KOLDO-287014 format. One line per field, with one value per residue (C-alpha): residue number from 1; chain; x, y, z. Coordinates in Angstrom, 1 decimal, always signed. Layout:
N
i: c(NUM, ...)
ch: c(A, ...)
x: c(X, ...)
y: c(Y, ...)
z: c(Z, ...)
***
This chain:
538
i: c(1, 2, 3, 4, 5, 6, 7, 8, 9, 10, 11, 12, 13, 14, 15, 16, 17, 18, 19, 20, 21, 22, 23, 24, 25, 26, 27, 28, 29, 30, 31, 32, 33, 34, 35, 36, 37, 38, 39, 40, 41, 42, 43, 44, 45, 46, 47, 48, 49, 50, 51, 52, 53, 54, 55, 56, 57, 58, 59, 60, 61, 62, 63, 64, 65, 66, 67, 68, 69, 70, 71, 72, 73, 74, 75, 76, 77, 78, 79, 80, 81, 82, 83, 84, 85, 86, 87, 88, 89, 90, 91, 92, 93, 94, 95, 96, 97, 98, 99, 100, 101, 102, 103, 104, 105, 106, 107, 108, 109, 110, 111, 112, 113, 114, 115, 116, 117, 118, 119, 120, 121, 122, 123, 124, 125, 126, 127, 128, 129, 130, 131, 132, 133, 134, 135, 136, 137, 138, 139, 140, 141, 142, 143, 144, 145, 146, 147, 148, 149, 150, 151, 152, 153, 154, 155, 156, 157, 158, 159, 160, 161, 162, 163, 164, 165, 166, 167, 168, 169, 170, 171, 172, 173, 174, 175, 176, 177, 178, 179, 180, 181, 182, 183, 184, 185, 186, 187, 188, 189, 190, 191, 192, 193, 194, 195, 196, 197, 198, 199, 200, 201, 202, 203, 204, 205, 206, 207, 208, 209, 210, 211, 212, 213, 214, 215, 216, 217, 218, 219, 220, 221, 222, 223, 224, 225, 226, 227, 228, 229, 230, 231, 232, 233, 234, 235, 236, 237, 238, 239, 240, 241, 242, 243, 244, 245, 246, 247, 248, 249, 250, 251, 252, 253, 254, 255, 256, 257, 258, 259, 260, 261, 262, 263, 264, 265, 266, 267, 268, 269, 270, 271, 272, 273, 274, 275, 276, 277, 278, 279, 280, 281, 282, 283, 284, 285, 286, 287, 288, 289, 290, 291, 292, 293, 294, 295, 296, 297, 298, 299, 300, 301, 302, 303, 304, 305, 306, 307, 308, 309, 310, 311, 312, 313, 314, 315, 316, 317, 318, 319, 320, 321, 322, 323, 324, 325, 326, 327, 328, 329, 330, 331, 332, 333, 334, 335, 336, 337, 338, 339, 340, 341, 342, 343, 344, 345, 346, 347, 348, 349, 350, 351, 352, 353, 354, 355, 356, 357, 358, 359, 360, 361, 362, 363, 364, 365, 366, 367, 368, 369, 370, 371, 372, 373, 374, 375, 376, 377, 378, 379, 380, 381, 382, 383, 384, 385, 386, 387, 388, 389, 390, 391, 392, 393, 394, 395, 396, 397, 398, 399, 400, 401, 402, 403, 404, 405, 406, 407, 408, 409, 410, 411, 412, 413, 414, 415, 416, 417, 418, 419, 420, 421, 422, 423, 424, 425, 426, 427, 428, 429, 430, 431, 432, 433, 434, 435, 436, 437, 438, 439, 440, 441, 442, 443, 444, 445, 446, 447, 448, 449, 450, 451, 452, 453, 454, 455, 456, 457, 458, 459, 460, 461, 462, 463, 464, 465, 466, 467, 468, 469, 470, 471, 472, 473, 474, 475, 476, 477, 478, 479, 480, 481, 482, 483, 484, 485, 486, 487, 488, 489, 490, 491, 492, 493, 494, 495, 496, 497, 498, 499, 500, 501, 502, 503, 504, 505, 506, 507, 508, 509, 510, 511, 512, 513, 514, 515, 516, 517, 518, 519, 520, 521, 522, 523, 524, 525, 526, 527, 528, 529, 530, 531, 532, 533, 534, 535, 536, 537, 538)
ch: c(A, A, A, A, A, A, A, A, A, A, A, A, A, A, A, A, A, A, A, A, A, A, A, A, A, A, A, A, A, A, A, A, A, A, A, A, A, A, A, A, A, A, A, A, A, A, A, A, A, A, A, A, A, A, A, A, A, A, A, A, A, A, A, A, A, A, A, A, A, A, A, A, A, A, A, A, A, A, A, A, A, A, A, A, A, A, A, A, A, A, A, A, A, A, A, A, A, A, A, A, A, A, A, A, A, A, A, A, A, A, A, A, A, A, A, A, A, A, A, A, A, A, A, A, A, A, A, A, A, A, A, A, A, A, A, A, A, A, A, A, A, A, A, A, A, A, A, A, A, A, A, A, A, A, A, A, A, A, A, A, A, A, A, A, A, A, A, A, A, A, A, A, A, A, A, A, A, A, A, A, A, A, A, A, A, A, A, A, A, A, A, A, A, A, A, A, A, A, A, A, A, A, A, A, A, A, A, A, A, A, A, A, A, A, A, A, A, A, A, A, A, A, A, A, A, A, A, A, A, A, A, A, A, A, A, A, A, A, A, A, A, A, A, A, A, A, A, A, A, A, A, A, A, A, A, A, A, A, A, A, A, A, A, A, A, A, A, A, A, A, A, A, A, A, A, A, A, A, A, A, A, A, A, A, A, A, A, A, A, A, A, A, A, A, A, A, A, A, A, A, A, A, A, A, A, A, A, A, A, A, A, A, A, A, A, A, A, A, A, A, A, A, A, A, A, A, A, A, A, A, A, A, A, A, A, A, A, A, A, A, A, A, A, A, A, A, A, A, A, A, A, A, A, A, A, A, A, A, A, A, A, A, A, A, A, A, A, A, A, A, A, A, A, A, A, A, A, A, A, A, A, A, A, A, A, A, A, A, A, A, A, A, A, A, A, A, A, A, A, A, A, A, A, A, A, A, A, A, A, A, A, A, A, A, A, A, A, A, A, A, A, A, A, A, A, A, A, A, A, A, A, A, A, A, A, A, A, A, A, A, A, A, A, A, A, A, A, A, A, A, A, A, A, A, A, A, A, A, A, A, A, A, A, A, A, A, A, A, A, A, A, A, A, A, A, A, A, A, A, A, A, A, A, A, A, A, A, A, A, A, A, A, A, A, A, A, A, A, A, A, A, A, A, A, A, A, A, A, A, A, A, A, A, A, A, A, A, A, A, A, A, A, A, A, A, A, A, A, A, A, A, A, A, A, A, A, A, A)
x: c(-26.5, -24.1, -25.4, -26.0, -27.7, -29.9, -31.2, -32.2, -35.3, -37.0, -36.3, -39.2, -41.6, -39.9, -38.7, -42.0, -43.8, -41.4, -41.4, -45.2, -45.6, -42.9, -44.6, -47.9, -47.0, -45.3, -47.5, -49.5, -48.1, -44.7, -46.2, -43.2, -40.8, -43.1, -43.1, -39.3, -39.0, -41.6, -39.8, -36.5, -38.1, -39.6, -36.4, -34.5, -37.1, -36.8, -32.9, -33.3, -36.0, -33.6, -30.8, -33.1, -34.3, -30.7, -30.1, -33.2, -32.3, -28.8, -29.6, -30.2, -31.7, -29.7, -32.2, -31.0, -31.4, -34.1, -35.6, -35.8, -36.9, -38.3, -37.2, -35.0, -37.9, -37.8, -40.8, -43.6, -43.5, -42.3, -43.0, -40.9, -40.4, -39.7, -37.8, -38.1, -38.2, -41.9, -41.9, -38.8, -40.5, -43.6, -41.4, -39.7, -43.0, -44.5, -41.6, -41.4, -45.1, -45.0, -42.0, -43.9, -47.1, -45.4, -43.3, -46.7, -48.5, -46.0, -47.1, -50.4, -52.4, -50.7, -52.2, -55.8, -56.1, -54.4, -51.7, -51.4, -47.6, -48.2, -51.1, -49.0, -46.0, -48.3, -49.8, -46.3, -45.4, -48.7, -48.1, -44.4, -45.4, -48.1, -45.6, -42.9, -44.9, -44.6, -47.8, -51.4, -52.1, -49.5, -50.8, -54.1, -52.2, -50.4, -53.6, -55.5, -52.7, -52.8, -56.7, -56.8, -54.3, -56.2, -59.5, -57.9, -56.1, -59.3, -61.2, -58.2, -59.5, -63.1, -66.0, -69.3, -68.3, -65.2, -66.9, -69.7, -67.2, -65.0, -67.9, -68.7, -65.1, -64.8, -68.0, -67.0, -63.5, -64.7, -66.9, -64.0, -61.8, -64.6, -64.4, -60.7, -60.9, -63.5, -61.4, -58.2, -60.1, -61.3, -57.8, -56.1, -58.7, -58.1, -54.3, -53.0, -50.8, -51.0, -47.5, -47.8, -44.9, -46.1, -49.6, -48.1, -46.7, -49.8, -52.6, -51.9, -52.0, -55.4, -58.4, -61.1, -63.4, -60.6, -59.6, -63.0, -63.0, -59.7, -61.0, -64.0, -61.8, -59.6, -62.7, -63.9, -60.3, -60.3, -63.5, -61.8, -58.9, -61.1, -62.9, -59.7, -58.6, -61.8, -63.2, -66.7, -69.3, -67.4, -65.9, -68.8, -67.2, -63.8, -64.3, -66.2, -63.7, -60.6, -62.1, -63.0, -59.6, -57.0, -54.5, -51.5, -53.8, -55.3, -51.9, -50.6, -54.1, -53.3, -51.1, -53.7, -55.7, -52.5, -52.1, -55.2, -53.7, -50.4, -52.0, -54.1, -51.0, -49.0, -51.6, -52.7, -49.2, -47.8, -50.7, -52.8, -50.0, -49.1, -48.1, -51.5, -52.8, -56.7, -56.8, -54.4, -55.8, -58.6, -60.7, -59.1, -62.6, -63.8, -60.8, -61.2, -64.9, -64.6, -61.5, -63.2, -66.4, -64.2, -62.4, -65.8, -67.3, -64.2, -64.1, -67.8, -67.1, -64.1, -66.2, -69.1, -66.9, -67.0, -64.7, -61.1, -61.2, -63.8, -62.0, -58.9, -60.9, -62.4, -58.9, -57.9, -60.6, -59.5, -56.0, -57.2, -59.4, -56.6, -54.3, -57.0, -58.0, -54.4, -53.8, -56.9, -56.3, -53.3, -51.0, -47.4, -46.2, -48.6, -47.3, -44.1, -46.1, -48.7, -46.1, -44.7, -48.2, -48.8, -45.8, -46.5, -50.2, -49.7, -47.1, -49.3, -52.5, -50.6, -49.1, -52.6, -54.2, -51.5, -52.0, -55.8, -55.9, -53.3, -55.4, -58.7, -57.4, -57.9, -61.3, -64.8, -66.8, -69.6, -67.4, -68.0, -71.8, -71.6, -69.3, -71.7, -74.5, -72.5, -71.7, -75.4, -76.9, -74.0, -71.8, -71.6, -73.6, -72.8, -73.2, -70.5, -67.0, -63.9, -60.7, -57.9, -54.3, -53.1, -53.0, -50.1, -49.9, -48.7, -45.8, -47.7, -50.4, -47.8, -46.2, -49.6, -50.7, -47.5, -48.0, -51.6, -50.7, -48.2, -50.9, -53.2, -50.7, -49.8, -53.4, -54.4, -51.5, -50.3, -46.7, -43.9, -44.4, -44.5, -48.4, -48.0, -45.0, -46.9, -50.0, -47.8, -46.0, -49.3, -50.7, -47.4, -47.5, -51.1, -50.4, -47.1, -48.3, -45.3, -46.2, -49.9, -52.3, -53.3, -56.9, -57.3, -55.0, -56.8, -60.1, -63.1, -62.0, -58.6, -60.1, -62.6, -59.6, -57.8, -60.9, -61.4, -57.8, -58.0, -61.4, -60.4, -57.4, -59.7, -62.1, -59.3, -58.0, -61.5, -62.1, -58.7, -59.0, -62.4, -61.2, -58.0, -59.6, -62.0, -59.3, -56.3, -57.5, -61.0, -61.2, -64.1, -62.5, -59.1, -57.6, -54.0, -53.6, -50.9, -48.6, -45.6, -42.4, -42.8, -46.2, -45.3, -42.0, -43.6, -45.8, -42.8, -40.7, -43.5, -43.9, -40.2, -40.1, -42.6, -40.4, -37.3, -39.2, -40.0, -36.3, -35.1, -37.9, -35.4, -33.8, -37.2, -38.7, -35.9, -36.5, -40.2, -39.6, -37.3, -40.0, -42.6, -40.4, -40.0, -43.8, -44.3, -42.0, -43.8, -42.0, -38.7, -40.2, -41.5, -38.2, -36.4, -38.6, -38.9, -35.2, -33.8, -31.3, -31.6, -29.2, -26.0, -26.4, -28.6)
y: c(-16.1, -13.6, -12.4, -8.8, -9.9, -12.3, -9.3, -7.5, -9.7, -7.7, -4.3, -4.3, -4.6, -2.8, +0.4, +1.4, +0.6, +2.8, +5.6, +5.6, +5.9, +8.6, +10.7, +10.9, +13.7, +15.8, +18.9, +18.5, +21.8, +20.0, +17.6, +17.9, +16.9, +14.0, +13.0, +13.1, +10.8, +8.5, +8.5, +7.7, +4.8, +3.4, +3.8, +1.9, -0.9, -1.1, -1.4, -4.1, -6.0, -5.9, -7.4, -10.0, -11.0, -11.5, -13.7, -15.7, -16.2, -17.5, -19.3, -22.8, -25.2, -24.4, -24.9, -22.0, -19.5, -17.0, -18.2, -15.4, -16.6, -13.7, -14.1, -17.1, -19.5, -22.2, -23.1, -24.2, -22.7, -19.2, -16.5, -17.0, -14.9, -16.9, -15.6, -17.5, -16.5, -15.7, -13.6, -11.7, -11.0, -9.6, -7.5, -5.9, -5.3, -3.7, -1.4, -0.4, +0.5, +2.3, +4.5, +5.4, +6.2, +8.2, +10.4, +11.1, +11.9, +14.6, +16.9, +17.7, +14.6, +14.2, +17.5, +16.4, +14.9, +14.2, +11.6, +10.3, +9.4, +7.6, +5.5, +4.9, +3.6, +1.3, -0.1, -0.9, -2.6, -4.7, -5.8, -6.8, -8.7, -10.6, -11.7, -12.7, -14.3, -18.1, -18.6, -17.9, -16.0, -13.4, -13.3, -12.2, -9.6, -8.1, -8.4, -6.3, -3.8, -3.5, -3.2, -0.6, +1.6, +1.1, +2.3, +5.7, +5.9, +5.2, +7.9, +10.4, +13.4, +13.0, +13.8, +12.0, +9.4, +8.5, +8.3, +6.1, +3.7, +3.7, +2.7, -0.2, -1.2, -1.1, -3.2, -6.0, -6.2, -6.3, -9.3, -11.0, -10.4, -12.1, -15.1, -15.1, -15.5, -18.3, -20.2, -19.8, -21.0, -24.1, -25.0, -24.4, -26.3, -29.4, -29.3, -27.3, -25.2, -22.4, -22.6, -23.2, -25.5, -27.6, -27.7, -29.1, -32.0, -32.8, -32.6, -36.0, -37.7, -36.4, -38.7, -38.2, -36.4, -33.9, -33.5, -32.4, -29.8, -28.5, -28.3, -26.4, -23.9, -23.7, -23.0, -20.2, -18.8, -19.0, -16.9, -14.2, -14.1, -14.4, -11.3, -9.5, -11.0, -9.8, -13.1, -13.0, -12.8, -11.3, -8.4, -5.9, -3.5, -3.3, -1.2, +1.6, +1.7, +1.8, +4.3, +6.6, +6.4, +9.1, +8.2, +7.3, +5.3, +3.4, +2.8, +1.0, -0.7, -2.6, -4.9, -5.4, -7.8, -9.7, -10.3, -12.5, -14.2, -14.6, -16.3, -18.6, -19.6, -20.1, -22.2, -24.1, -25.4, -25.6, -27.0, -28.6, -29.7, -33.2, -34.3, -33.5, -36.9, -37.0, -33.3, -32.6, -30.1, -29.0, -26.2, -26.3, -26.6, -23.5, -21.6, -22.5, -21.7, -18.5, -17.4, -17.9, -16.1, -13.2, -12.9, -12.8, -10.3, -8.1, -8.2, -7.1, -4.4, -3.2, -3.0, -1.2, +1.4, +4.9, +6.4, +5.3, +4.8, +2.1, +0.6, +0.2, -1.3, -3.9, -4.6, -5.5, -8.1, -9.5, -9.8, -11.6, -14.0, -14.9, -15.8, -17.7, -19.8, -20.5, -21.7, -23.9, -25.6, -27.3, -27.4, -27.1, -25.5, -22.5, -21.4, -19.6, -17.8, -16.8, -15.3, -13.3, -12.1, -11.1, -8.8, -7.4, -6.7, -5.2, -2.7, -1.9, -1.2, +0.8, +3.1, +3.3, +4.5, +7.2, +8.3, +8.5, +11.5, +13.3, +12.7, +13.6, +17.1, +18.1, +16.6, +17.8, +15.9, +15.2, +14.4, +10.7, +10.9, +13.5, +11.2, +8.3, +10.5, +11.6, +8.0, +7.1, +10.2, +11.7, +14.6, +16.7, +18.2, +16.4, +19.6, +21.3, +20.1, +21.7, +21.5, +20.8, +20.0, +19.0, +20.0, +20.3, +18.0, +19.7, +18.0, +17.2, +15.4, +13.6, +12.2, +11.2, +9.7, +7.6, +6.4, +5.6, +3.6, +1.5, +0.8, -0.2, -2.6, -4.1, -4.5, -6.0, -8.5, -7.4, -8.0, -7.2, -6.1, -8.1, -8.5, -10.6, -12.5, -13.3, -14.6, -16.5, -18.2, -19.2, -20.7, -22.5, -24.0, -25.1, -26.6, -28.2, -31.8, -34.1, -37.4, -36.7, -35.7, -32.1, -32.7, -35.4, -34.0, -30.7, -30.5, -28.3, -26.1, -25.6, -24.6, -22.3, -20.5, -20.1, -18.5, -16.2, -15.1, -14.1, -12.4, -10.5, -9.0, -8.1, -6.4, -4.4, -3.4, -2.2, -0.3, +1.4, +2.3, +3.8, +6.0, +6.8, +8.2, +10.3, +11.7, +12.2, +12.1, +13.6, +15.4, +17.8, +19.9, +20.6, +21.5, +20.7, +19.5, +20.9, +18.1, +18.3, +16.3, +14.7, +13.4, +12.0, +10.5, +7.6, +6.7, +6.6, +4.6, +2.0, +1.6, +1.5, -1.4, -3.3, -2.5, -3.7, -6.9, -7.5, -7.0, -9.3, -11.9, -14.7, -14.1, -13.2, -16.4, -18.4, -16.7, -17.4, -21.0, -21.5, -19.9, -22.3, -25.3, -24.2, -24.0, -27.4, -28.9, -28.2, -30.7, -29.0, -25.7, -27.3, -28.9, -25.6, -23.9, -26.6, -27.6, -24.1, -23.8, -21.2, -18.3, -19.0, -22.8, -23.4)
z: c(+37.3, +38.9, +42.3, +41.2, +38.0, +40.0, +42.0, +38.7, +38.6, +41.4, +39.9, +37.3, +40.2, +43.1, +41.2, +39.7, +42.9, +44.9, +42.4, +42.1, +46.0, +46.2, +43.5, +45.3, +47.9, +45.2, +44.3, +41.1, +39.9, +39.4, +36.9, +34.5, +37.4, +38.2, +34.6, +34.5, +37.5, +36.0, +32.6, +34.3, +36.2, +33.2, +31.2, +33.8, +33.8, +30.0, +30.3, +33.0, +30.9, +28.0, +30.1, +31.5, +28.1, +26.9, +30.1, +29.4, +25.8, +26.6, +29.9, +28.5, +31.0, +34.1, +37.0, +39.1, +36.3, +36.6, +39.9, +42.6, +46.1, +48.2, +51.8, +50.7, +51.0, +48.4, +46.3, +46.9, +50.4, +49.5, +47.0, +43.9, +40.8, +37.6, +34.6, +31.3, +27.7, +27.8, +30.8, +29.7, +26.3, +28.1, +30.3, +27.3, +25.5, +28.6, +29.2, +25.5, +25.4, +28.8, +27.6, +24.4, +26.2, +29.0, +26.5, +24.6, +27.8, +28.8, +25.9, +27.6, +28.7, +32.1, +33.1, +32.5, +36.0, +39.3, +40.1, +36.5, +36.9, +40.2, +38.7, +35.6, +37.6, +39.8, +36.5, +35.2, +38.5, +38.5, +34.9, +35.6, +38.7, +36.8, +34.2, +36.7, +39.6, +40.0, +42.0, +41.4, +44.7, +44.0, +40.4, +42.0, +44.0, +41.0, +38.9, +41.4, +41.6, +37.9, +37.7, +40.6, +38.7, +35.4, +37.0, +37.9, +34.5, +32.5, +34.4, +33.9, +32.1, +33.3, +30.9, +30.7, +28.0, +29.8, +33.2, +31.8, +30.1, +33.2, +35.5, +33.1, +33.0, +36.8, +37.4, +34.9, +36.2, +39.9, +38.9, +37.2, +40.4, +42.4, +40.0, +40.4, +44.1, +43.9, +41.4, +43.5, +46.7, +44.9, +43.6, +46.9, +48.9, +46.9, +46.2, +49.2, +46.9, +44.5, +43.2, +39.4, +39.2, +42.1, +40.7, +37.5, +39.4, +41.5, +39.0, +37.5, +40.9, +42.0, +42.4, +39.7, +42.3, +43.3, +39.7, +38.8, +41.5, +40.3, +36.8, +38.0, +39.8, +36.7, +34.6, +36.9, +37.0, +33.2, +32.9, +34.9, +32.5, +29.4, +30.5, +30.6, +27.3, +25.7, +24.5, +23.1, +24.7, +27.6, +25.5, +25.0, +27.6, +25.8, +22.6, +24.3, +27.3, +25.1, +22.7, +25.7, +27.4, +26.8, +24.0, +26.3, +28.6, +25.6, +24.2, +27.4, +27.7, +24.6, +26.6, +29.3, +27.2, +26.6, +30.4, +30.2, +27.1, +29.0, +31.9, +29.9, +27.9, +31.2, +32.9, +29.8, +29.0, +32.4, +34.5, +31.8, +29.4, +28.3, +31.8, +33.4, +32.8, +32.1, +32.5, +29.6, +27.2, +29.5, +28.1, +24.5, +22.8, +24.6, +23.6, +20.0, +19.8, +21.9, +19.9, +16.5, +17.7, +19.0, +15.6, +13.8, +16.3, +16.1, +12.2, +12.1, +14.6, +12.5, +9.4, +11.2, +13.0, +11.7, +14.5, +14.6, +18.3, +18.1, +15.1, +17.3, +20.1, +17.8, +16.4, +19.9, +19.9, +16.6, +18.0, +21.2, +19.2, +16.9, +19.8, +21.9, +18.9, +18.0, +21.6, +21.6, +18.3, +19.9, +17.0, +18.4, +15.2, +15.5, +19.0, +17.9, +15.1, +17.7, +20.0, +17.1, +16.3, +19.9, +19.8, +16.3, +17.0, +20.4, +19.0, +16.1, +18.1, +20.7, +17.9, +16.4, +19.6, +19.9, +16.2, +16.4, +18.6, +16.4, +13.3, +15.0, +15.9, +12.3, +12.0, +12.8, +15.4, +13.0, +10.0, +10.2, +10.2, +7.3, +5.4, +5.7, +4.6, +1.5, +0.6, +0.7, -1.0, -3.0, -2.1, -5.2, -8.1, -11.4, -13.2, -11.2, -11.8, -10.4, -12.4, -10.1, -11.2, -7.9, -4.2, -1.9, +1.1, +4.3, +6.0, +9.2, +7.2, +5.1, +8.3, +9.9, +6.6, +6.3, +9.9, +9.2, +6.1, +8.1, +10.7, +8.0, +6.4, +9.8, +11.0, +7.6, +7.7, +4.3, +3.1, +3.8, +7.4, +10.6, +10.5, +7.4, +8.7, +12.0, +10.1, +7.7, +10.5, +12.2, +9.0, +8.2, +11.6, +11.0, +7.5, +8.5, +9.2, +8.4, +6.9, +6.6, +3.8, +4.5, +3.5, +6.1, +8.8, +9.2, +10.9, +10.1, +13.0, +11.4, +8.0, +9.8, +11.5, +8.2, +6.7, +9.7, +9.8, +6.1, +6.4, +9.5, +7.6, +4.7, +7.1, +8.6, +5.1, +4.0, +7.2, +7.3, +3.5, +4.1, +7.0, +5.4, +2.2, +4.2, +6.4, +4.1, +0.6, +0.5, +3.8, +4.1, +6.8, +5.4, +8.8, +9.5, +13.1, +15.3, +16.3, +18.7, +18.1, +21.6, +20.4, +16.9, +18.1, +20.2, +17.2, +14.9, +17.4, +17.9, +14.1, +13.6, +16.1, +13.8, +10.8, +12.7, +13.7, +10.1, +9.1, +12.0, +11.5, +11.4, +14.8, +16.3, +15.1, +16.5, +19.9, +19.6, +18.7, +21.7, +23.9, +22.4, +23.1, +26.7, +27.0, +25.6, +28.1, +31.4, +33.6, +32.9, +34.0, +37.1, +37.9, +37.5, +40.0, +42.6, +42.6, +42.6, +45.6, +48.3, +48.3, +50.0, +49.1, +52.2)
***
């Protein structure tokens, strides 16, 4: 990698960190100025992430590519940042969601509290650091930076509902952070290293007693990340917290659960991959069981939700459960489809969170309860019938309705959009068993996953149809919300990204397959990190 390109790897962390700190002393009366600085920072990070993704896609297997040694100390002794296809993908996804959320916030939400843009930049820096770091301790550092910023952002705008949900969110994540430290301590005490690549080479050489201690530490560490990923029964905090957050915060929070998924994918395939000896595949059964229960819990929550905010929160759980179970089932062919699903579902849910507030502006606070009452007891007198030839649909409601329909199709996994392509790719990888009879090659867990994947899509379709009819077709309020261009544009851009992903499904799946191949070859990844030369050829 050319020298100046090599230093691009630190920018997604350093730039938002510096800008976030620089914005703190600026007076809150200059929020628009702070917003412009924040937007410029996020835009630069997005451009850099796009360049890094192109580099990762074309890098091949050169050992020096994408390894950034801070202080010029080689791994495993120094801090290293590691760029590969997966981390580059997550950087692009984070920057894209951050741009959309930040533009949306500048309409009015950034004025609801203090230091919104500083906290937002620190959140972006923490996310990018978590995706790029090559060792578990610095993963903890970036994880805490991300969480600290998310505490402030969740409470942004105050209000009793938001404060109550925020305090629950803070308590559960502080407990998860404590578990994180305990797990890290156990692993370091046995192996003497926290570098992921170094751990991958040492695990197979441990004695049975030490290996059990490492597995115990990894299990405790896994609980911390499964809390963040929202796996049942560790997920009761998530729907209320995400529903209470302001729309731009909830939109960027859509990727916070994917941090937990990302770390589990990284540690599962790198440290507990095929080269881990007796520890290979450690924890897979728990991921399968927990993932399937999460899908079921999320689908029930989606059906039971009367408010769109809670429906979106439970949709996050369905997404997390789908990914966790796909990882745990251990079929190599499913991994590329799961990565495609990760991108599609995150973009969709983020757009949905932004859309909800725009739609709710035209609805009465008690409309959902009244609608349920009318469904149960009837809402009209059979003797009184109104003759109505047709009704004009205001332009604003037409645009909002179109966006809602796209979200419904994507969340339900209906063709021809990316939600369907992602689920089809997952099922194809599950059914693709060369040289074997399908009925004997697939286990009961595999068939259960197929049923849950289909049922969860059906649940999303029913719930979205029900809310869509009440809101756009048979609305009892009839109020047209006032929507600014700066608010609807991010929603349209995120949904357009899903449409583009559908149109470019072939190249996207090739990238996902290459990413999956990298993950399934952990020794190559370890060799890249541990053999990377120091700057200047020293």
